[in-house]
C-alpha positions in Angstrom: 104.5 13.5 41.6 103.2 16.1 39.2 103.3 19.8 39.3 99.6 20.1 39.9 98.3 21.0 43.2 95.9 18.7 45.0 92.9 21.0 44.1 93.8 20.8 40.4 94.2 17.0 40.6 90.7 16.7 42.2 89.2 19.0 39.6 90.8 17.1 36.7 89.6 13.7 38.1 86.1 15.2 38.7 85.9 16.4 35.0 87.2 13.0 33.7 84.5 11.2 35.8 81.9 13.6 34.6 82.9 13.2 31.0 82.8 9.4 31.2 79.4 9.6 32.9 78.1 11.9 30.3 79.2 9.5 27.5 77.7 6.5 29.2 74.4 8.4 29.6 74.4 9.4 26.0 74.9 5.8 24.9 72.2 4.7 27.2 69.7 7.3 26.0 70.7 6.9 22.4 69.7 3.2 22.3 66.4 1.7 21.4 66.2 -0.1 24.7 66.0 3.2 26.7 63.0 4.3 24.6 61.2 1.0 25.2 62.0 1.1 28.9 60.6 4.6 29.2 57.5 3.7 27.3 56.8 0.7 29.4 57.5 2.7 32.7 55.0 5.4 31.5 52.4 2.7 30.7 52.8 1.2 34.1 52.5 4.5 35.9 49.3 5.3 34.0 47.9 1.8 34.8 48.7 2.2 38.4 47.1 5.7 38.5 44.0 4.3 36.9 43.9 1.3 39.4 44.3 3.8 42.2 41.4 5.9 41.0 39.1 2.9 40.6 40.1 1.7 44.1 39.2 5.1 45.4 35.8 5.0 43.6 35.1 1.6 45.1 36.0 2.7 48.6 33.7 5.7 48.2 30.9 3.5 46.8 31.3 1.0 49.7 31.2 3.8 52.2 28.0 5.1 50.5 29.7 8.4 49.7 29.0 10.0 46.3 31.8 9.4 43.9 32.8 10.9 40.5 31.1 8.1 38.6 27.8 8.6 40.5 27.9 12.4 39.7 28.6 11.7 36.0 25.6 9.1 35.9 23.4 11.6 37.6 24.5 14.4 35.2 23.5 12.2 32.3 20.1 11.5 33.8 19.5 15.1 34.5 20.4 16.0 30.9 17.9 13.4 29.6 15.2 14.7 32.0 15.8 18.2 30.8 15.5 17.1 27.1 12.2 15.4 27.9 10.9 18.5 29.7 11.9 20.7 26.8 10.0 18.3 24.4 6.9 18.5 26.7 7.1 22.3 26.8 7.3 22.5 23.0 4.3 20.3 22.7 2.3 22.4 25.2 3.2 25.5 23.2 2.1 23.9 20.0 -1.2 22.9 21.6 -1.7 26.5 23.0 -1.1 27.8 19.4 -3.5 25.2 18.0 -6.2 26.3 20.5 -5.6 30.0 19.7 -6.0 29.2 16.0 -9.3 27.3 16.7 -10.4 30.2 18.8 -9.8 32.8 16.1 -11.3 30.5 13.4 -14.5 30.1 15.6 -14.6 33.9 16.5 -17.2 33.5 19.3 -18.8 36.6 20.8 -17.0 36.1 24.2 -13.6 36.3 22.5 -12.9 39.9 23.7 -13.1 38.8 27.4 -10.8 35.9 26.9 -8.2 38.0 25.0 -8.1 40.5 27.8 -7.6 37.7 30.4 -4.3 36.6 28.8 -2.9 33.6 27.3 -2.7 31.6 30.5 -6.4 31.7 31.1 -7.1 30.8 27.4 -5.7 27.3 27.8 -7.8 26.9 30.9 -11.1 28.1 29.4 -10.9 26.5 25.9 -12.0 22.9 25.5 -9.3 20.3 24.7 -9.5 18.9 21.2 -10.6 15.4 20.7 -7.7 12.9 21.1 -5.6 15.5 23.1 -7.0 14.9 26.5 -4.7 15.2 29.5 -3.7 11.9 31.1 -1.8 11.9 34.3 0.2 8.8 35.1 1.5 7.8 38.5 5.1 8.6 37.5 
């Protein structure tokens, strides 16, 4: 038997086991195999997460509940509609400016009354230039 107390022997054995375990872990982590294993594990976790999200979207779609993909699709449609509306408004403003220019160039005697009425009534009182008639579709 040695001069060490049982507590010291346990401590020494624990430190030896800890040292051997640390060396084994360093060898494991230091090799190429660990890096490959970690990369594949990460890929699998990402793939499973994506599959889970897709399954969730399918469940919501089958339950007729709005999902993330539906909201994204509607947002794109809304953006396209806003762009079209902006183009229509620009065209209306261009036509209004064109009517004002024709009005100024024509300088009719009733021009004072129309100027006082405002720009909104000007478009309603002026005739529409040929080829620029309003067509309303059923859409």
